N, C-alpha and C positions, 0 to 999 in steps of 0.2 A: 504494500500500500504506500503510495507516494505521499509527500508532505502535504500537498493541497487536499488530497482525499482525507488525510488524518485530521487536518484542521477543520474541514467541513463537517466531519462526523462529530468532533468535539463540540463545535458550535451548535449543531443540531441537538446534541444531548443536553447542552446548557439551556437551550430554549425550552425543551420538553420539561426539564426539571423546574425551571422558573415558572412555566405555565401551570404545572402541577401544584406548585406552592401557592400561587395566586388562587387557583380554583379551590384548594383545600381550605384557604382562609375564609371562604364564603360557603363552604359545604355545610349542608344540613345534617345533623347527627341525631339518631334516635337516643343516644346517650344523654342528650339535652332536651328530650321531648317533653311536651306538656300534654296532659290528658284532658279531653273535653267530653262532655255528654250532650251532643247537640239534639235539640228537640224543636219540632215545629210548634206554633202556638196552639194547635189542636191536640198536642200531646204525643203525636206520632214521631217516629224517628226517620230522618232522611236516609237514603241508601248510600249517598255519596256526599263528600264534603270537599270544598276547595278552600285554599287559604293562601294569602300573601303575607310574607314576613317582612316587617319594617323595623328599623331601629327606633330608639326613643325620639329621634329628630325627624322621623317620617321617611328616611331613605330606604328604598326598596333593597332587600337582600336576597329574596328567593320566593319561589312559589311551590306549593305542594297540593296534591289531591290524593284522595284515598277513600276506601269503602268504610262505612260505619260497621263495627263488629257486632256479633250477636249479643254482646253485652251493652250495645248501644253507645259505645265509646269510640273515640279516635285518638291516636297519639300523633301529634304534629311535631316533627323534628325542628329544632332551633339551631342556629349557627354556633352559639357559644354561651357562656355564662353571662348574666346580666338581665336587664329588663328589655322586653320586646313587645312590639305592637302587632297584633294579628288582625287581618281582615278575613272574616270567615263567611262563607255562603254555601248553600247547596246549588248545583248547576241551575242556571236560569233564575236564581233567587236573588233577593236583595242582600246586602252585606251588613254585618254587624262587626264592630271593632271592640277589642279589649286589650289590656296590658297583661302580660304573663311573664313568668320566669321559668327557667329550665327545671324539669322534674316536678313541676307543680301539678297537683290534681285540681283543676279549675272547677270541676263539678258541672252542674247543669248550665247549658248555654241555650237560651231560648232564641231561636232564629226569628227575624222580624216578619211581621205580616207584609206581604209583598203585592204591589200592583205594578202596572206598566204604563209608562208615558211613551206615546208614539209621536215622534216629531216628523212632520211632513215638510219637505223643503223642495218642492217642484221647481221653483224659480232658480235656485242654486244648482239643481241637477241639470236644468236646461242650459245654464251658463257654464256647466262643467266645473263648478267651483267646489272645492273641499271646504270643510268647516270644522272648528273645534268647539267643544262644549265644556262648560263648568257648571256643576250643580251644587247648590248650597241650601242649607236649611234656613229658617227665618232668623236665626241668630247669626248667620254669616258663616257657619262652619261648613267647609267643603266636604262633599261626599266623594269617597273613593271606593270603587268596586275592586274586586279581586282582579278583574281583567285590565283595569286602568291604573293599578297600583304603581307600575314602573314607568308610566308614560302618559302623556295627554294625546290620545289617538286622533288622527284625522279621519273624518267621516266623509263619505261620498254617497250620492244617490238621492232618490226622492223621499226616502223615509228611513228612520232608525228607531228601534224599540229598545228602551232601557228599563230594566226592573229597578224599582225604588221601594224603600220602606214606606209604610203607610204614614201619611202626614202631608204637610205643606212644604213645597220646594220651589226654589227660584232657579231658573235656567238661563244662563248667559250663553249666547251663541255668537261666535266670531267667524265671519267668512274670510276666505283667503284674500279677498280684495280689501279687507279692513272694515267692512260694515259690521255693525253689532246690533243685536236684539236681545231683549230681556223679557221673559215670560214667567208667570207664576202658575203653579199647578197643584191641585189637591189630589193626592193619591189615596185610593181606597183598596183594601185587600181584594184580590181577585178581579179587579176591574182594569180596563185599559182606557186611558184618557188620551185624546188626540189633540195636538197643537199644530197649527199650520204657521210656519215662519218662512218669509216675512208676511 
């Protein structure tokens, strides 16, 4: 093996080792798991749970999904010791947030009553403009779902459906051309509310 090949192999090995170290720094570990007993408002247990793991400052660290056990519990792995924020939902359901620590038995977690807001944006779709959304409760607290925990997604098309917890919400929409709209909506369990913007 010549010198160039040897150096190339060493460099490749260093890159692999470095990347592995970075990945393990954010790896989720069952050794640090928190145990939850998720339950719908009607007392039934969901089959599946999804979670986003955030640090105390709200920075996204990882996502997890898994089946609820026969004992109606789930163990959600955490990255390390310390306090963590979890966004938890069942698929297509609204998100509930809590603060947890590794090896904690959190106990009962009641999932929120969920409705759906359907935003219709035919004008933006016709103009082929994407848009971003921000959802807030009446106190101004932003709503983060499991799907949007690590980013503010760009939406396209004539409509988008978003599951939300029951209650009053404010929706801010910003189009790619800088135009903005704000709407308020009242969400009820099991119902779909339609808003047309603009």
